[in-house]
N, C-alpha and C positions, 0 to 999 in steps of 0.2 A: 746216857740219859737221852740223847737225841733219838736213838733207836726206839726207846720206850715211847716217846711222844709220837713217833711215826706209827708205831704199832697200835697205840690207842686211837689215833686218828683214823687209820684204815679200818680197824675193827668197828668203830662207832659208825662210820659211813656205811659199811657193809651191813651191819646189823640194823641200822636205821632204815635202810632200803628194804631189807627182808621183812622187818616188822610192818612197814607200810604196805607192802604187797600182800603179806599175810592177813593184815587187818581188812584190806579191801576185799580179798577173796572170801574171808569169813563173812563179812557183811553181805556180799553178793550171794554167797551160798545159803546163808541162813535166812535173810530177809527177802531177797529178790527172787531167786530161782527155786529155793527149797531143795536143792541137791545136796544130799549129805556128803558126797565125795568131795565137792568143792569146799564145803565147810570144814571137813577133816584136813584137807590140804592147807587151808588157811590157819587152822589151829596148829598144825605141825610146823609151818613156817615161822609162826610167832614163837613157839617154844624152842625151835632150833636156833633162831636168832638170839634169843635170850641166853641159851646155853653157850653159844659161841662168844657172846659178849662177856659172860661171867668167866669163861676160860681165858679170854684175852686179858682181863683184869687180873686174874690169878697169875698168869705168866709174868706180867709186868711187876706185880707185887713181889713174887718170889725172886725175880732177878734183882730188884732193888734191895731186897733183904740180903742176898748173897754179896752184892757189890758193897753195901754198907758194912757188912761183917769183914769183908776183905780189907776195906779201908781202915777199919778199927784195928785189925791185926798189924797192918803195916805201920800204923802210927805208934804202936807200942814199942816197936824195935828201933 
């Protein structure tokens, strides 16, 4: 359980940082400079961070599922 909390903490810190940087790049590229390359990089960073966060939650959820099933099996015997 301790590993799951650490994983969620690190994933949320990394993804929060990437989403912030991506949002700033998107705003800068779209509103300030008008450069489509900077806008695309910002959108890519935000989407990548979201994907990483979803995968991190999925890994924690599947591990919890396997651990709880294993505990249920050991309690039966």
